[in-house]
Jmol script that loads the backbone (N, CA, C; Angstrom):
load data "model"
ATOM      1  N   GLN A   1       1.709 -19.503  -2.906  1.00  0.00           N
ATOM      2  CA  GLN A   1       1.618 -18.370  -3.475  1.00  0.00           C
ATOM      3  C   GLN A   1       0.632 -17.785  -3.415  1.00  0.00           C
ATOM      4  N   GLU A   2       0.640 -16.110  -3.699  1.00  0.00           N
ATOM      5  CA  GLU A   2       0.128 -15.137  -3.075  1.00  0.00           C
ATOM      6  C   GLU A   2      -0.629 -14.469  -4.668  1.00  0.00           C
ATOM      7  N   GLN A   3      -2.287 -14.687  -4.123  1.00  0.00           N
ATOM      8  CA  GLN A   3      -2.601 -13.637  -4.938  1.00  0.00           C
ATOM      9  C   GLN A   3      -3.496 -12.157  -4.773  1.00  0.00           C
ATOM     10  N   LEU A   4      -3.004 -11.217  -4.821  1.00  0.00           N
ATOM     11  CA  LEU A   4      -3.061  -9.757  -3.973  1.00  0.00           C
ATOM     12  C   LEU A   4      -3.866  -9.140  -4.864  1.00  0.00           C
ATOM     13  N   VAL A   5      -4.934  -8.396  -4.361  1.00  0.00           N
ATOM     14  CA  VAL A   5      -6.404  -8.119  -5.070  1.00  0.00           C
ATOM     15  C   VAL A   5      -6.595  -6.058  -4.649  1.00  0.00           C
ATOM     16  N   GLU A   6      -6.160  -5.419  -5.475  1.00  0.00           N
ATOM     17  CA  GLU A   6      -6.059  -3.930  -4.539  1.00  0.00           C
ATOM     18  C   GLU A   6      -7.644  -2.904  -4.928  1.00  0.00           C
ATOM     19  N   SER A   7      -8.317  -2.199  -4.529  1.00  0.00           N
ATOM     20  CA  SER A   7      -9.563  -1.898  -4.333  1.00  0.00           C
ATOM     21  C   SER A   7      -9.421  -0.388  -3.042  1.00  0.00           C
ATOM     22  N   GLY A   8     -10.716   0.638  -3.905  1.00  0.00           N
ATOM     23  CA  GLY A   8     -10.636   1.255  -2.567  1.00  0.00           C
ATOM     24  C   GLY A   8      -9.887   2.897  -3.747  1.00  0.00           C
ATOM     25  N   GLY A   9      -9.732   2.563  -4.817  1.00  0.00           N
ATOM     26  CA  GLY A   9      -8.906   3.595  -4.886  1.00  0.00           C
ATOM     27  C   GLY A   9      -9.637   4.545  -5.689  1.00  0.00           C
ATOM     28  N   GLY A  10      -9.607   6.238  -6.756  1.00  0.00           N
ATOM     29  CA  GLY A  10     -11.271   6.629  -7.448  1.00  0.00           C
ATOM     30  C   GLY A  10     -10.083   8.023  -6.538  1.00  0.00           C
ATOM     31  N   LEU A  11     -11.097   8.949  -7.533  1.00  0.00           N
ATOM     32  CA  LEU A  11     -10.619  10.014  -7.477  1.00  0.00           C
ATOM     33  C   LEU A  11     -12.091  11.185  -5.953  1.00  0.00           C
ATOM     34  N   VAL A  12     -10.524  12.121  -5.311  1.00  0.00           N
ATOM     35  CA  VAL A  12     -11.041  12.040  -4.592  1.00  0.00           C
ATOM     36  C   VAL A  12     -10.000  14.325  -4.976  1.00  0.00           C
ATOM     37  N   GLN A  13     -11.309  14.585  -3.754  1.00  0.00           N
ATOM     38  CA  GLN A  13      -9.833  16.255  -3.671  1.00  0.00           C
ATOM     39  C   GLN A  13      -9.548  16.877  -2.906  1.00  0.00           C
ATOM     40  N   ALA A  14      -7.899  17.407  -3.571  1.00  0.00           N
ATOM     41  CA  ALA A  14      -7.280  17.443  -2.367  1.00  0.00           C
ATOM     42  C   ALA A  14      -7.853  17.704  -0.858  1.00  0.00           C
ATOM     43  N   GLY A  15      -6.407  17.326   0.143  1.00  0.00           N
ATOM     44  CA  GLY A  15      -7.475  17.370   1.914  1.00  0.00           C
ATOM     45  C   GLY A  15      -8.409  16.716   2.611  1.00  0.00           C
ATOM     46  N   GLY A  16      -8.877  15.744   0.446  1.00  0.00           N
ATOM     47  CA  GLY A  16      -9.745  14.788   1.341  1.00  0.00           C
ATOM     48  C   GLY A  16      -8.847  12.920   1.527  1.00  0.00           C
ATOM     49  N   SER A  17      -9.682  12.011   1.967  1.00  0.00           N
ATOM     50  CA  SER A  17      -8.938  10.811   2.606  1.00  0.00           C
ATOM     51  C   SER A  17      -9.885   9.651   1.310  1.00  0.00           C
ATOM     52  N   LEU A  18      -9.033   8.920   1.238  1.00  0.00           N
ATOM     53  CA  LEU A  18      -9.339   7.419   0.887  1.00  0.00           C
ATOM     54  C   LEU A  18      -8.665   6.182   1.828  1.00  0.00           C
ATOM     55  N   ARG A  19      -9.444   4.428   1.628  1.00  0.00           N
ATOM     56  CA  ARG A  19      -8.704   3.969   1.997  1.00  0.00           C
ATOM     57  C   ARG A  19      -8.834   2.395   1.145  1.00  0.00           C
ATOM     58  N   LEU A  20      -7.046   2.692   0.656  1.00  0.00           N
ATOM     59  CA  LEU A  20      -6.647   1.232   0.358  1.00  0.00           C
ATOM     60  C   LEU A  20      -6.965   0.439   1.210  1.00  0.00           C
ATOM     61  N   SER A  21      -7.678  -0.718   0.829  1.00  0.00           N
ATOM     62  CA  SER A  21      -7.438  -2.302   0.510  1.00  0.00           C
ATOM     63  C   SER A  21      -6.792  -3.104  -0.330  1.00  0.00           C
ATOM     64  N   CYS A  22      -6.131  -4.225   0.450  1.00  0.00           N
ATOM     65  CA  CYS A  22      -5.385  -5.436  -0.993  1.00  0.00           C
ATOM     66  C   CYS A  22      -5.849  -6.733  -0.220  1.00  0.00           C
ATOM     67  N   ALA A  23      -6.658  -7.607  -0.597  1.00  0.00           N
ATOM     68  CA  ALA A  23      -6.635  -8.785  -0.253  1.00  0.00           C
ATOM     69  C   ALA A  23      -5.910  -9.649  -0.531  1.00  0.00           C
ATOM     70  N   ALA A  24      -5.592 -11.183   0.306  1.00  0.00           N
ATOM     71  CA  ALA A  24      -4.801 -11.430  -0.715  1.00  0.00           C
ATOM     72  C   ALA A  24      -5.675 -12.742  -0.191  1.00  0.00           C
ATOM     73  N   SER A  25      -5.179 -14.114  -1.500  1.00  0.00           N
ATOM     74  CA  SER A  25      -6.134 -15.318  -1.387  1.00  0.00           C
ATOM     75  C   SER A  25      -5.381 -15.922  -0.677  1.00  0.00           C
ATOM     76  N   GLY A  26      -3.868 -16.598  -0.686  1.00  0.00           N
ATOM     77  CA  GLY A  26      -3.251 -17.722   0.033  1.00  0.00           C
ATOM     78  C   GLY A  26      -3.096 -17.996   1.205  1.00  0.00           C
ATOM     79  N   ARG A  27      -2.452 -18.856   1.551  1.00  0.00           N
ATOM     80  CA  ARG A  27      -2.954 -18.957   2.964  1.00  0.00           C
ATOM     81  C   ARG A  27      -2.260 -18.635   4.442  1.00  0.00           C
ATOM     82  N   THR A  28      -0.765 -18.101   3.703  1.00  0.00           N
ATOM     83  CA  THR A  28      -0.019 -17.752   4.155  1.00  0.00           C
ATOM     84  C   THR A  28       0.809 -16.170   4.566  1.00  0.00           C
ATOM     85  N   PHE A  29      -0.612 -15.123   4.408  1.00  0.00           N
ATOM     86  CA  PHE A  29      -1.406 -14.257   4.692  1.00  0.00           C
ATOM     87  C   PHE A  29      -0.231 -13.603   5.963  1.00  0.00           C
ATOM     88  N   SER A  30      -0.263 -14.636   7.022  1.00  0.00           N
ATOM     89  CA  SER A  30       0.324 -13.588   8.309  1.00  0.00           C
ATOM     90  C   SER A  30       1.882 -13.893   8.134  1.00  0.00           C
ATOM     91  N   SER A  31       2.730 -14.973   7.234  1.00  0.00           N
ATOM     92  CA  SER A  31       3.871 -15.098   7.119  1.00  0.00           C
ATOM     93  C   SER A  31       4.018 -13.940   6.582  1.00  0.00           C
ATOM     94  N   TYR A  32       3.411 -13.725   5.808  1.00  0.00           N
ATOM     95  CA  TYR A  32       4.849 -11.908   4.731  1.00  0.00           C
ATOM     96  C   TYR A  32       4.182 -10.617   5.135  1.00  0.00           C
ATOM     97  N   VAL A  33       5.671  -9.545   5.236  1.00  0.00           N
ATOM     98  CA  VAL A  33       5.282  -8.219   4.956  1.00  0.00           C
ATOM     99  C   VAL A  33       5.215  -7.600   3.914  1.00  0.00           C
ATOM    100  N   MET A  34       4.016  -7.194   4.373  1.00  0.00           N
ATOM    101  CA  MET A  34       2.928  -6.444   3.332  1.00  0.00           C
ATOM    102  C   MET A  34       3.619  -4.901   3.587  1.00  0.00           C
ATOM    103  N   GLY A  35       4.183  -4.692   2.298  1.00  0.00           N
ATOM    104  CA  GLY A  35       4.208  -2.583   1.694  1.00  0.00           C
ATOM    105  C   GLY A  35       3.140  -1.947   0.847  1.00  0.00           C
ATOM    106  N   TRP A  36       3.996  -1.117   0.218  1.00  0.00           N
ATOM    107  CA  TRP A  36       2.419  -0.812  -0.141  1.00  0.00           C
ATOM    108  C   TRP A  36       3.030   1.106  -0.988  1.00  0.00           C
ATOM    109  N   PHE A  37       3.290   0.415  -2.501  1.00  0.00           N
ATOM    110  CA  PHE A  37       4.349   0.876  -3.797  1.00  0.00           C
ATOM    111  C   PHE A  37       2.744   2.089  -4.492  1.00  0.00           C
ATOM    112  N   ARG A  38       4.138   2.789  -4.954  1.00  0.00           N
ATOM    113  CA  ARG A  38       2.660   3.767  -5.986  1.00  0.00           C
ATOM    114  C   ARG A  38       3.712   4.286  -6.728  1.00  0.00           C
ATOM    115  N   GLN A  39       3.353   4.344  -8.554  1.00  0.00           N
ATOM    116  CA  GLN A  39       3.864   4.801  -9.392  1.00  0.00           C
ATOM    117  C   GLN A  39       2.959   5.824 -10.115  1.00  0.00           C
ATOM    118  N   ALA A  40       3.545   7.047  -9.781  1.00  0.00           N
ATOM    119  CA  ALA A  40       2.988   7.957 -10.767  1.00  0.00           C
ATOM    120  C   ALA A  40       3.076   7.909 -12.457  1.00  0.00           C
ATOM    121  N   PRO A  41       2.301   8.752 -13.023  1.00  0.00           N
ATOM    122  CA  PRO A  41       3.230   9.570 -14.665  1.00  0.00           C
ATOM    123  C   PRO A  41       3.971   9.490 -15.208  1.00  0.00           C
ATOM    124  N   GLY A  42       4.659   8.666 -15.415  1.00  0.00           N
ATOM    125  CA  GLY A  42       6.409   9.443 -16.191  1.00  0.00           C
ATOM    126  C   GLY A  42       7.227   8.682 -15.448  1.00  0.00           C
ATOM    127  N   LYS A  43       6.853   8.849 -14.383  1.00  0.00           N
ATOM    128  CA  LYS A  43       7.674   8.654 -12.857  1.00  0.00           C
ATOM    129  C   LYS A  43       8.247   6.649 -12.076  1.00  0.00           C
ATOM    130  N   GLU A  44       9.610   6.297 -11.601  1.00  0.00           N
ATOM    131  CA  GLU A  44       9.559   5.578 -11.139  1.00  0.00           C
ATOM    132  C   GLU A  44       8.592   4.914 -10.350  1.00  0.00           C
ATOM    133  N   ARG A  45       8.280   3.540 -10.112  1.00  0.00           N
ATOM    134  CA  ARG A  45       7.788   2.628  -9.100  1.00  0.00           C
ATOM    135  C   ARG A  45       8.237   2.921  -7.633  1.00  0.00           C
ATOM    136  N   GLU A  46       8.242   3.766  -6.686  1.00  0.00           N
ATOM    137  CA  GLU A  46       8.110   3.818  -4.815  1.00  0.00           C
ATOM    138  C   GLU A  46       7.579   3.008  -4.069  1.00  0.00           C
ATOM    139  N   PHE A  47       8.813   3.427  -2.892  1.00  0.00           N
ATOM    140  CA  PHE A  47       8.447   2.303  -1.824  1.00  0.00           C
ATOM    141  C   PHE A  47       6.667   4.068  -1.295  1.00  0.00           C
ATOM    142  N   VAL A  48       5.980   3.734  -0.453  1.00  0.00           N
ATOM    143  CA  VAL A  48       5.441   4.568   0.081  1.00  0.00           C
ATOM    144  C   VAL A  48       5.377   3.293   1.632  1.00  0.00           C
ATOM    145  N   GLY A  49       4.843   2.690   1.727  1.00  0.00           N
ATOM    146  CA  GLY A  49       4.829   1.796   3.526  1.00  0.00           C
ATOM    147  C   GLY A  49       5.443   0.601   3.328  1.00  0.00           C
ATOM    148  N   ALA A  50       5.602   0.276   5.338  1.00  0.00           N
ATOM    149  CA  ALA A  50       5.465  -1.460   5.595  1.00  0.00           C
ATOM    150  C   ALA A  50       4.857  -2.019   6.896  1.00  0.00           C
ATOM    151  N   ILE A  51       4.527  -3.057   6.433  1.00  0.00           N
ATOM    152  CA  ILE A  51       3.837  -3.588   8.195  1.00  0.00           C
ATOM    153  C   ILE A  51       4.804  -4.579   8.009  1.00  0.00           C
ATOM    154  N   SER A  52       4.954  -4.662   9.484  1.00  0.00           N
ATOM    155  CA  SER A  52       6.215  -6.060  10.255  1.00  0.00           C
ATOM    156  C   SER A  52       4.222  -7.290   9.415  1.00  0.00           C
ATOM    157  N   ARG A  53       4.564  -8.730   9.928  1.00  0.00           N
ATOM    158  CA  ARG A  53       3.871 -10.049  10.362  1.00  0.00           C
ATOM    159  C   ARG A  53       2.739 -10.405  10.346  1.00  0.00           C
ATOM    160  N   ARG A  54       2.813  -9.409  12.360  1.00  0.00           N
ATOM    161  CA  ARG A  54       2.159  -8.891  13.220  1.00  0.00           C
ATOM    162  C   ARG A  54       1.292  -7.744  13.234  1.00  0.00           C
ATOM    163  N   ALA A  55       1.430  -6.706  12.582  1.00  0.00           N
ATOM    164  CA  ALA A  55       1.644  -5.618  12.437  1.00  0.00           C
ATOM    165  C   ALA A  55       2.145  -4.646  13.704  1.00  0.00           C
ATOM    166  N   GLY A  56       2.842  -4.914  14.523  1.00  0.00           N
ATOM    167  CA  GLY A  56       3.565  -4.059  15.348  1.00  0.00           C
ATOM    168  C   GLY A  56       4.642  -2.967  14.950  1.00  0.00           C
ATOM    169  N   ASN A  57       5.155  -3.011  13.567  1.00  0.00           N
ATOM    170  CA  ASN A  57       5.544  -2.221  13.052  1.00  0.00           C
ATOM    171  C   ASN A  57       5.246  -1.662  12.275  1.00  0.00           C
ATOM    172  N   THR A  58       5.848  -0.976  12.265  1.00  0.00           N
ATOM    173  CA  THR A  58       5.003   0.433  10.194  1.00  0.00           C
ATOM    174  C   THR A  58       6.235   1.314  10.218  1.00  0.00           C
ATOM    175  N   TYR A  59       6.784   1.031   8.726  1.00  0.00           N
ATOM    176  CA  TYR A  59       7.159   2.797   8.437  1.00  0.00           C
ATOM    177  C   TYR A  59       7.007   3.665   7.229  1.00  0.00           C
ATOM    178  N   TYR A  60       7.143   4.034   6.640  1.00  0.00           N
ATOM    179  CA  TYR A  60       6.719   5.374   6.094  1.00  0.00           C
ATOM    180  C   TYR A  60       7.481   5.533   5.086  1.00  0.00           C
ATOM    181  N   VAL A  61       7.972   6.564   3.921  1.00  0.00           N
ATOM    182  CA  VAL A  61       8.471   7.217   3.113  1.00  0.00           C
ATOM    183  C   VAL A  61       8.319   8.539   3.675  1.00  0.00           C
ATOM    184  N   ASP A  62       8.856   9.137   3.834  1.00  0.00           N
ATOM    185  CA  ASP A  62       9.020  10.563   5.061  1.00  0.00           C
ATOM    186  C   ASP A  62       8.279  11.636   3.962  1.00  0.00           C
ATOM    187  N   SER A  63       7.814  11.342   2.283  1.00  0.00           N
ATOM    188  CA  SER A  63       6.578  11.960   2.646  1.00  0.00           C
ATOM    189  C   SER A  63       4.645  12.080   2.747  1.00  0.00           C
ATOM    190  N   VAL A  64       4.870   9.906   3.198  1.00  0.00           N
ATOM    191  CA  VAL A  64       3.512  10.467   3.573  1.00  0.00           C
ATOM    192  C   VAL A  64       3.872  10.432   5.088  1.00  0.00           C
ATOM    193  N   LYS A  65       4.012  10.232   5.990  1.00  0.00           N
ATOM    194  CA  LYS A  65       4.469  10.457   7.049  1.00  0.00           C
ATOM    195  C   LYS A  65       3.298  11.477   7.726  1.00  0.00           C
ATOM    196  N   GLY A  66       2.262  10.820   8.753  1.00  0.00           N
ATOM    197  CA  GLY A  66       1.898  11.175   9.383  1.00  0.00           C
ATOM    198  C   GLY A  66       0.669  11.579   9.002  1.00  0.00           C
ATOM    199  N   ARG A  67       0.476  11.296   8.139  1.00  0.00           N
ATOM    200  CA  ARG A  67      -0.649  11.215   6.754  1.00  0.00           C
ATOM    201  C   ARG A  67      -1.060   9.654   6.170  1.00  0.00           C
ATOM    202  N   PHE A  68      -0.214   8.966   6.178  1.00  0.00           N
ATOM    203  CA  PHE A  68      -0.915   7.964   5.343  1.00  0.00           C
ATOM    204  C   PHE A  68      -0.868   6.781   6.456  1.00  0.00           C
ATOM    205  N   THR A  69      -1.097   5.841   7.071  1.00  0.00           N
ATOM    206  CA  THR A  69      -1.267   4.426   8.056  1.00  0.00           C
ATOM    207  C   THR A  69      -1.525   3.137   7.317  1.00  0.00           C
ATOM    208  N   ILE A  70      -1.301   2.558   7.357  1.00  0.00           N
ATOM    209  CA  ILE A  70      -0.988   1.246   6.895  1.00  0.00           C
ATOM    210  C   ILE A  70      -1.221   0.335   7.856  1.00  0.00           C
ATOM    211  N   SER A  71      -2.192  -0.715   7.992  1.00  0.00           N
ATOM    212  CA  SER A  71      -2.387  -1.626   8.700  1.00  0.00           C
ATOM    213  C   SER A  71      -3.092  -3.005   8.566  1.00  0.00           C
ATOM    214  N   ARG A  72      -3.281  -4.251   8.647  1.00  0.00           N
ATOM    215  CA  ARG A  72      -3.124  -5.303   8.684  1.00  0.00           C
ATOM    216  C   ARG A  72      -4.829  -5.915   9.820  1.00  0.00           C
ATOM    217  N   ASP A  73      -4.486  -7.168   9.076  1.00  0.00           N
ATOM    218  CA  ASP A  73      -6.110  -8.036   9.361  1.00  0.00           C
ATOM    219  C   ASP A  73      -5.720  -9.812   9.038  1.00  0.00           C
ATOM    220  N   ASN A  74      -5.025  -9.952   9.824  1.00  0.00           N
ATOM    221  CA  ASN A  74      -4.749 -11.251   9.728  1.00  0.00           C
ATOM    222  C   ASN A  74      -5.429 -12.378   9.360  1.00  0.00           C
ATOM    223  N   ALA A  75      -6.896 -11.822   9.689  1.00  0.00           N
ATOM    224  CA  ALA A  75      -8.248 -12.829   9.847  1.00  0.00           C
ATOM    225  C   ALA A  75      -8.380 -12.974   8.526  1.00  0.00           C
ATOM    226  N   LYS A  76      -8.307 -11.470   8.174  1.00  0.00           N
ATOM    227  CA  LYS A  76      -8.814 -11.609   7.077  1.00  0.00           C
ATOM    228  C   LYS A  76      -8.286 -11.231   5.538  1.00  0.00           C
ATOM    229  N   ASN A  77      -7.332 -12.401   6.143  1.00  0.00           N
ATOM    230  CA  ASN A  77      -5.758 -11.554   4.461  1.00  0.00           C
ATOM    231  C   ASN A  77      -5.785 -10.601   3.943  1.00  0.00           C
ATOM    232  N   THR A  78      -6.494  -9.546   4.939  1.00  0.00           N
ATOM    233  CA  THR A  78      -6.210  -8.037   4.303  1.00  0.00           C
ATOM    234  C   THR A  78      -5.683  -7.532   5.047  1.00  0.00           C
ATOM    235  N   VAL A  79      -4.702  -5.512   4.456  1.00  0.00           N
ATOM    236  CA  VAL A  79      -4.101  -4.561   5.192  1.00  0.00           C
ATOM    237  C   VAL A  79      -4.434  -3.561   4.210  1.00  0.00           C
ATOM    238  N   TYR A  80      -4.304  -2.749   5.285  1.00  0.00           N
ATOM    239  CA  TYR A  80      -4.850  -1.420   4.299  1.00  0.00           C
ATOM    240  C   TYR A  80      -3.580   0.012   4.439  1.00  0.00           C
ATOM    241  N   LEU A  81      -4.587   0.719   3.757  1.00  0.00           N
ATOM    242  CA  LEU A  81      -3.495   2.120   3.588  1.00  0.00           C
ATOM    243  C   LEU A  81      -4.704   3.102   4.039  1.00  0.00           C
ATOM    244  N   GLN A  82      -4.115   4.209   4.680  1.00  0.00           N
ATOM    245  CA  GLN A  82      -5.309   4.554   4.718  1.00  0.00           C
ATOM    246  C   GLN A  82      -4.954   6.212   4.326  1.00  0.00           C
ATOM    247  N   MET A  83      -5.393   6.947   3.477  1.00  0.00           N
ATOM    248  CA  MET A  83      -4.079   8.132   3.010  1.00  0.00           C
ATOM    249  C   MET A  83      -5.434   9.671   3.342  1.00  0.00           C
ATOM    250  N   ASN A  84      -4.433   9.862   4.584  1.00  0.00           N
ATOM    251  CA  ASN A  84      -5.499  11.564   4.566  1.00  0.00           C
ATOM    252  C   ASN A  84      -4.235  12.861   3.722  1.00  0.00           C
ATOM    253  N   SER A  85      -5.431  13.341   4.015  1.00  0.00           N
ATOM    254  CA  SER A  85      -4.916  15.182   3.472  1.00  0.00           C
ATOM    255  C   SER A  85      -4.468  14.902   2.574  1.00  0.00           C
ATOM    256  N   LEU A  86      -4.906  14.226   2.007  1.00  0.00           N
ATOM    257  CA  LEU A  86      -4.217  13.969   0.210  1.00  0.00           C
ATOM    258  C   LEU A  86      -4.096  15.371  -0.864  1.00  0.00           C
ATOM    259  N   LYS A  87      -3.020  15.005  -1.365  1.00  0.00           N
ATOM    260  CA  LYS A  87      -2.485  16.424  -1.884  1.00  0.00           C
ATOM    261  C   LYS A  87      -2.090  15.169  -3.559  1.00  0.00           C
ATOM    262  N   PRO A  88      -2.004  16.995  -4.605  1.00  0.00           N
ATOM    263  CA  PRO A  88      -2.537  16.053  -6.401  1.00  0.00           C
ATOM    264  C   PRO A  88      -1.451  15.006  -5.871  1.00  0.00           C
ATOM    265  N   GLU A  89       0.194  15.541  -5.604  1.00  0.00           N
ATOM    266  CA  GLU A  89       1.334  14.607  -5.810  1.00  0.00           C
ATOM    267  C   GLU A  89       0.955  12.602  -5.030  1.00  0.00           C
ATOM    268  N   ASP A  90      -0.011  13.240  -4.717  1.00  0.00           N
ATOM    269  CA  ASP A  90      -0.140  11.595  -4.161  1.00  0.00           C
ATOM    270  C   ASP A  90      -0.662  11.272  -5.994  1.00  0.00           C
ATOM    271  N   THR A  91      -0.880  11.331  -6.985  1.00  0.00           N
ATOM    272  CA  THR A  91      -2.085  10.897  -7.648  1.00  0.00           C
ATOM    273  C   THR A  91      -0.816   9.547  -8.371  1.00  0.00           C
ATOM    274  N   ALA A  92      -1.570   8.425  -8.341  1.00  0.00           N
ATOM    275  CA  ALA A  92      -0.022   7.061  -7.942  1.00  0.00           C
ATOM    276  C   ALA A  92      -1.080   6.071  -8.964  1.00  0.00           C
ATOM    277  N   VAL A  93      -0.611   5.429  -9.405  1.00  0.00           N
ATOM    278  CA  VAL A  93      -1.251   4.073  -9.266  1.00  0.00           C
ATOM    279  C   VAL A  93      -0.238   2.987  -8.015  1.00  0.00           C
ATOM    280  N   TYR A  94      -1.510   3.093  -7.758  1.00  0.00           N
ATOM    281  CA  TYR A  94      -0.631   2.328  -5.826  1.00  0.00           C
ATOM    282  C   TYR A  94      -1.660   1.063  -5.666  1.00  0.00           C
ATOM    283  N   TYR A  95       0.289  -0.249  -5.548  1.00  0.00           N
ATOM    284  CA  TYR A  95       0.358  -1.572  -5.390  1.00  0.00           C
ATOM    285  C   TYR A  95      -0.205  -1.659  -4.271  1.00  0.00           C
ATOM    286  N   CYS A  96       0.154  -3.025  -3.825  1.00  0.00           N
ATOM    287  CA  CYS A  96       0.123  -3.529  -2.416  1.00  0.00           C
ATOM    288  C   CYS A  96       1.572  -4.243  -2.778  1.00  0.00           C
ATOM    289  N   ALA A  97       1.989  -5.093  -2.134  1.00  0.00           N
ATOM    290  CA  ALA A  97       3.435  -6.259  -2.832  1.00  0.00           C
ATOM    291  C   ALA A  97       2.936  -7.200  -0.997  1.00  0.00           C
ATOM    292  N   ALA A  98       3.793  -8.634  -1.601  1.00  0.00           N
ATOM    293  CA  ALA A  98       3.821  -9.557  -0.376  1.00  0.00           C
ATOM    294  C   ALA A  98       5.487  -9.220  -0.495  1.00  0.00           C
ATOM    295  N   GLY A  99       6.038  -9.538   0.970  1.00  0.00           N
ATOM    296  CA  GLY A  99       7.365 -10.726   0.987  1.00  0.00           C
ATOM    297  C   GLY A  99       8.460 -11.009   2.141  1.00  0.00           C
ATOM    298  N   PHE A 100       8.764 -11.409   2.506  1.00  0.00           N
ATOM    299  CA  PHE A 100       9.516 -12.072   4.053  1.00  0.00           C
ATOM    300  C   PHE A 100      10.765 -10.740   4.529  1.00  0.00           C
ATOM    301  N   GLY A 101      10.930  -9.418   3.564  1.00  0.00           N
ATOM    302  CA  GLY A 101      12.096  -9.071   4.377  1.00  0.00           C
ATOM    303  C   GLY A 101      11.319  -7.796   4.128  1.00  0.00           C
ATOM    304  N   TYR A 102      11.261  -6.558   6.074  1.00  0.00           N
ATOM    305  CA  TYR A 102      10.837  -5.691   6.273  1.00  0.00           C
ATOM    306  C   TYR A 102      11.537  -4.361   5.173  1.00  0.00           C
ATOM    307  N   THR A 103      11.247  -4.374   4.109  1.00  0.00           N
ATOM    308  CA  THR A 103      12.074  -3.104   3.430  1.00  0.00           C
ATOM    309  C   THR A 103      11.723  -2.170   2.755  1.00  0.00           C
ATOM    310  N   ASP A 104      12.523  -1.519   2.304  1.00  0.00           N
ATOM    311  CA  ASP A 104      11.306  -0.371   0.837  1.00  0.00           C
ATOM    312  C   ASP A 104      12.481  -0.550  -0.298  1.00  0.00           C
ATOM    313  N   ARG A 105      13.166  -2.352  -0.435  1.00  0.00           N
ATOM    314  CA  ARG A 105      12.799  -2.656  -1.931  1.00  0.00           C
ATOM    315  C   ARG A 105      12.011  -3.474  -2.435  1.00  0.00           C
ATOM    316  N   MET A 106      11.458  -3.110  -3.449  1.00  0.00           N
ATOM    317  CA  MET A 106      10.906  -3.388  -4.565  1.00  0.00           C
ATOM    318  C   MET A 106      11.751  -4.860  -4.438  1.00  0.00           C
ATOM    319  N   SER A 107      12.687  -5.745  -4.883  1.00  0.00           N
ATOM    320  CA  SER A 107      13.315  -7.096  -5.710  1.00  0.00           C
ATOM    321  C   SER A 107      12.839  -8.051  -3.656  1.00  0.00           C
ATOM    322  N   SER A 108      12.510  -7.207  -2.815  1.00  0.00           N
ATOM    323  CA  SER A 108      12.679  -8.219  -1.849  1.00  0.00           C
ATOM    324  C   SER A 108      10.549  -8.643  -1.962  1.00  0.00           C
ATOM    325  N   TYR A 109       9.734  -7.748  -2.197  1.00  0.00           N
ATOM    326  CA  TYR A 109       9.023  -8.691  -2.170  1.00  0.00           C
ATOM    327  C   TYR A 109       8.634  -9.622  -2.958  1.00  0.00           C
ATOM    328  N   ASP A 110       7.792 -10.413  -3.275  1.00  0.00           N
ATOM    329  CA  ASP A 110       7.983 -11.542  -4.101  1.00  0.00           C
ATOM    330  C   ASP A 110       5.835 -11.157  -4.368  1.00  0.00           C
ATOM    331  N   TYR A 111       5.596 -10.621  -4.587  1.00  0.00           N
ATOM    332  CA  TYR A 111       3.397 -11.273  -4.706  1.00  0.00           C
ATOM    333  C   TYR A 111       3.221  -9.881  -5.514  1.00  0.00           C
ATOM    334  N   TRP A 112       2.694  -9.181  -6.219  1.00  0.00           N
ATOM    335  CA  TRP A 112       2.490  -7.996  -6.792  1.00  0.00           C
ATOM    336  C   TRP A 112       1.181  -7.704  -6.986  1.00  0.00           C
ATOM    337  N   GLY A 113      -0.134  -7.192  -6.416  1.00  0.00           N
ATOM    338  CA  GLY A 113      -1.279  -7.211  -6.594  1.00  0.00           C
ATOM    339  C   GLY A 113      -1.242  -5.621  -8.593  1.00  0.00           C
ATOM    340  N   LEU A 114      -2.330  -5.696  -8.593  1.00  0.00           N
ATOM    341  CA  LEU A 114      -2.578  -4.887 -10.380  1.00  0.00           C
ATOM    342  C   LEU A 114      -2.699  -3.852 -10.073  1.00  0.00           C
ATOM    343  N   GLY A 115      -3.309  -3.292  -9.104  1.00  0.00           N
ATOM    344  CA  GLY A 115      -2.663  -1.726  -8.052  1.00  0.00           C
ATOM    345  C   GLY A 115      -4.246  -1.746  -8.545  1.00  0.00           C
ATOM    346  N   THR A 116      -4.551   0.076  -7.911  1.00  0.00           N
ATOM    347  CA  THR A 116      -5.737   1.382  -8.528  1.00  0.00           C
ATOM    348  C   THR A 116      -5.211   1.618  -7.968  1.00  0.00           C
ATOM    349  N   GLN A 117      -6.015   3.113  -9.335  1.00  0.00           N
ATOM    350  CA  GLN A 117      -5.679   4.117  -9.139  1.00  0.00           C
ATOM    351  C   GLN A 117      -5.636   5.073  -8.337  1.00  0.00           C
ATOM    352  N   VAL A 118      -5.911   6.243  -7.580  1.00  0.00           N
ATOM    353  CA  VAL A 118      -5.390   7.007  -7.088  1.00  0.00           C
ATOM    354  C   VAL A 118      -5.533   8.297  -7.284  1.00  0.00           C
ATOM    355  N   THR A 119      -6.465   9.846  -7.660  1.00  0.00           N
ATOM    356  CA  THR A 119      -6.134  10.910  -8.549  1.00  0.00           C
ATOM    357  C   THR A 119      -6.717  11.900  -7.742  1.00  0.00           C
ATOM    358  N   VAL A 120      -5.755  12.822  -7.295  1.00  0.00           N
ATOM    359  CA  VAL A 120      -6.543  13.424  -5.854  1.00  0.00           C
ATOM    360  C   VAL A 120      -5.976  15.178  -7.310  1.00  0.00           C
ATOM    361  N   SER A 121      -8.078  15.866  -6.729  1.00  0.00           N
ATOM    362  CA  SER A 121      -7.978  16.989  -8.315  1.00  0.00           C
ATOM    363  C   SER A 121      -7.730  18.686  -7.023  1.00  0.00           C
ATOM    364  N   SER A 122      -7.004  19.003  -7.417  1.00  0.00           N
ATOM    365  CA  SER A 122      -6.003  20.005  -6.729  1.00  0.00           C
ATOM    366  C   SER A 122      -7.808  21.297  -6.743  1.00  0.00           C
TER     367      SER A 122
END
end "model"
wireframe off; spacefill off
backbone 0.3
color backbone group
């Protein structure tokens, strides 16, 4: 069982940066693929990116490629989402998730955090 807690959200101007963290409480963090998702007001939750168990591979949705970077520190049971060149359309609640499939499908992730709000002003 993993409990995930996101932090680092806030209000930032367009063009700015934020770094989100997601801390896991379980003992098997390194066995999970970690994903980041987001949900904007009135929209469905969407995939942002994922990182493999040993951080050897990452992939992202096209809209954030080149701006967002996912990393993880298995010794600290933490995954990060570095967000640069933020745009107003990045405004959403950001969620981290843990699962066993290296995929963009929400159904493949077994554990979810409660989310952290990111607001980008124009």
